[in-house]
ZAZAPA-27718 format. One line per 8 residues: number of its first residue (from 1); for each residue x, y negated, z of N, C-alpha, C. Coordinates in nm, 2 decimals, always signed. Atoms other than C-alpha are relative to their C-alpha. Example, Ala and Ser with C-alpha at 12.3 -4.5 7.8 and 13.67 -1.06 7.14 Angstrom:
1) +0.09:+0.12:+0.00:+1.23:+0.45:+0.78:+0.09:-0.12:+0.00 | -0.09:+0.11:+0.00:+1.37:+0.11:+0.71:-0.08:-0.11:+0.08
//
This chain:
1) -0.10:+0.02:+0.07:+5.76:+0.56:+4.27:-0.05:+0.09:-0.15 | -0.03:-0.05:+0.12:+5.73:+0.61:+3.91:+0.10:-0.08:-0.08 | -0.11:+0.08:+0.09:+6.01:+0.55:+3.65:-0.06:+0.04:-0.13 | +0.03:+0.00:+0.12:+5.94:+0.49:+3.28:+0.13:-0.06:-0.07 | -0.16:+0.04:+0.06:+6.22:+0.43:+3.01:-0.09:-0.06:-0.12 | +0.02:+0.05:+0.15:+6.17:+0.23:+2.66:+0.08:+0.05:-0.11 | -0.08:-0.07:+0.12:+6.41:+0.43:+2.47:+0.07:+0.12:+0.12 | -0.06:-0.11:-0.07:+6.61:+0.76:+2.54:+0.12:-0.04:+0.06
9) -0.10:+0.02:-0.08:+6.90:+0.59:+2.63:-0.02:-0.07:+0.16 | +0.01:+0.09:-0.15:+6.74:+0.37:+2.90:-0.06:+0.15:+0.10 | +0.05:-0.11:-0.04:+6.58:+0.73:+3.00:+0.08:+0.05:+0.09 | -0.12:-0.03:-0.05:+6.90:+0.87:+3.05:+0.09:-0.07:+0.13 | -0.04:+0.12:-0.08:+7.02:+0.56:+3.24:-0.05:+0.02:+0.13 | +0.07:-0.04:-0.11:+6.76:+0.63:+3.48:-0.01:+0.08:+0.06 | -0.03:-0.12:-0.11:+6.79:+0.95:+3.54:+0.16:+0.04:+0.05 | -0.09:+0.00:-0.07:+7.13:+0.94:+3.60:+0.03:-0.08:+0.14
17) +0.01:+0.05:-0.13:+7.07:+0.67:+3.87:-0.03:+0.06:+0.09 | +0.06:-0.08:-0.09:+6.82:+0.89:+4.03:+0.06:+0.12:+0.05 | -0.07:-0.09:-0.06:+7.06:+1.15:+4.07:+0.12:-0.01:+0.07 | -0.12:+0.07:-0.10:+7.32:+0.95:+4.24:-0.08:-0.05:+0.14 | +0.04:+0.08:-0.10:+7.06:+0.81:+4.47:-0.11:+0.08:+0.08 | +0.07:-0.11:-0.11:+6.93:+1.06:+4.75:-0.13:-0.08:+0.07 | +0.10:+0.06:-0.04:+6.73:+0.80:+4.86:-0.15:-0.01:+0.00 | +0.08:-0.02:+0.10:+6.54:+0.77:+4.58:-0.05:+0.11:-0.02
25) +0.02:-0.17:+0.03:+6.50:+1.14:+4.52:-0.15:+0.01:+0.11 | +0.07:-0.01:-0.14:+6.34:+1.15:+4.89:-0.14:-0.09:-0.03 | +0.13:+0.07:-0.06:+6.09:+0.87:+4.88:-0.08:+0.07:-0.15 | +0.07:-0.08:+0.10:+5.98:+1.04:+4.51:-0.06:+0.11:+0.03 | +0.05:-0.14:-0.03:+5.95:+1.36:+4.63:-0.15:-0.02:+0.11 | +0.09:+0.01:-0.14:+5.75:+1.24:+4.97:-0.16:-0.05:-0.06 | +0.13:+0.04:+0.04:+5.51:+1.02:+4.74:-0.09:+0.10:-0.11 | +0.09:-0.10:+0.07:+5.46:+1.31:+4.48:-0.11:+0.09:+0.07
33) +0.05:-0.10:-0.09:+5.38:+1.55:+4.76:-0.12:-0.07:+0.09 | +0.10:+0.05:-0.06:+5.15:+1.32:+4.92:-0.14:-0.01:-0.09 | +0.10:+0.01:+0.08:+4.97:+1.25:+4.60:-0.09:+0.13:-0.05 | +0.01:-0.11:+0.00:+4.95:+1.61:+4.53:-0.11:+0.05:+0.11 | +0.08:-0.01:-0.12:+4.79:+1.67:+4.87:-0.13:-0.08:+0.00 | +0.14:+0.11:+0.03:+4.53:+1.40:+4.83:-0.07:+0.05:-0.12 | +0.06:-0.02:+0.09:+4.41:+1.49:+4.51:-0.06:+0.18:-0.05 | +0.04:-0.21:+0.03:+4.45:+1.91:+4.48:+0.03:+0.06:+0.12
41) +0.03:-0.05:-0.09:+4.36:+1.99:+4.79:-0.06:+0.15:+0.03 | +0.10:-0.15:+0.00:+4.21:+2.39:+4.88:-0.11:-0.04:-0.02 | +0.15:+0.01:-0.05:+3.87:+2.24:+4.95:-0.04:-0.05:-0.15 | +0.06:+0.08:+0.15:+3.84:+2.02:+4.59:+0.03:+0.12:-0.08 | -0.02:-0.10:+0.14:+4.00:+2.30:+4.39:-0.08:+0.13:-0.01 | +0.11:-0.14:+0.00:+3.78:+2.59:+4.51:-0.12:-0.01:+0.04 | +0.16:+0.04:-0.05:+3.44:+2.42:+4.60:-0.06:+0.06:-0.11 | +0.10:-0.02:+0.12:+3.32:+2.48:+4.26:+0.00:+0.19:-0.02
49) -0.01:-0.15:+0.00:+3.43:+2.88:+4.29:-0.11:+0.06:+0.14 | +0.07:-0.03:-0.12:+3.28:+2.89:+4.64:-0.14:+0.04:-0.02 | +0.12:-0.03:+0.05:+2.94:+2.86:+4.46:-0.05:+0.11:-0.05 | +0.03:-0.11:+0.08:+2.99:+3.14:+4.26:-0.04:+0.12:+0.10 | +0.02:-0.10:-0.09:+2.98:+3.36:+4.59:-0.18:-0.01:+0.04 | +0.11:+0.01:-0.04:+2.62:+3.29:+4.59:-0.09:+0.10:-0.05 | +0.07:-0.10:+0.04:+2.44:+3.62:+4.50:-0.14:-0.02:-0.10 | +0.16:+0.08:+0.08:+2.07:+3.43:+4.41:+0.06:-0.05:-0.13
57) -0.06:+0.07:+0.07:+2.28:+3.23:+4.18:-0.01:+0.09:-0.14 | -0.01:-0.11:+0.08:+2.32:+3.55:+3.95:-0.11:+0.04:-0.05 | +0.09:-0.05:+0.03:+1.97:+3.65:+3.95:-0.10:-0.12:-0.09 | +0.10:+0.11:+0.06:+1.85:+3.29:+3.83:+0.04:-0.03:-0.14 | +0.03:-0.05:+0.12:+1.95:+3.35:+3.51:-0.09:+0.05:-0.11 | +0.17:-0.01:+0.05:+1.64:+3.33:+3.25:+0.05:+0.14:-0.08 | -0.02:-0.13:+0.06:+1.79:+3.66:+3.07:-0.01:+0.11:+0.09 | -0.02:-0.11:-0.08:+1.83:+3.88:+3.36:-0.12:+0.03:+0.09
65) +0.12:-0.05:-0.08:+1.47:+3.87:+3.47:-0.11:+0.15:-0.02
//
């Protein structure tokens, strides 16, 4: 669920409606969490860092021979 607004008054109106609608708040929260869990899990975020844990990678640098 994504909300868009075309003007500041429209934005205010939509926020006020959201503040009064607990079901909509819960739906947005669940979908937002699901998106973050799917796209920003520990494995995908930290996999590039795990590759730095290989000592031989340090010695491959041409200036360190």
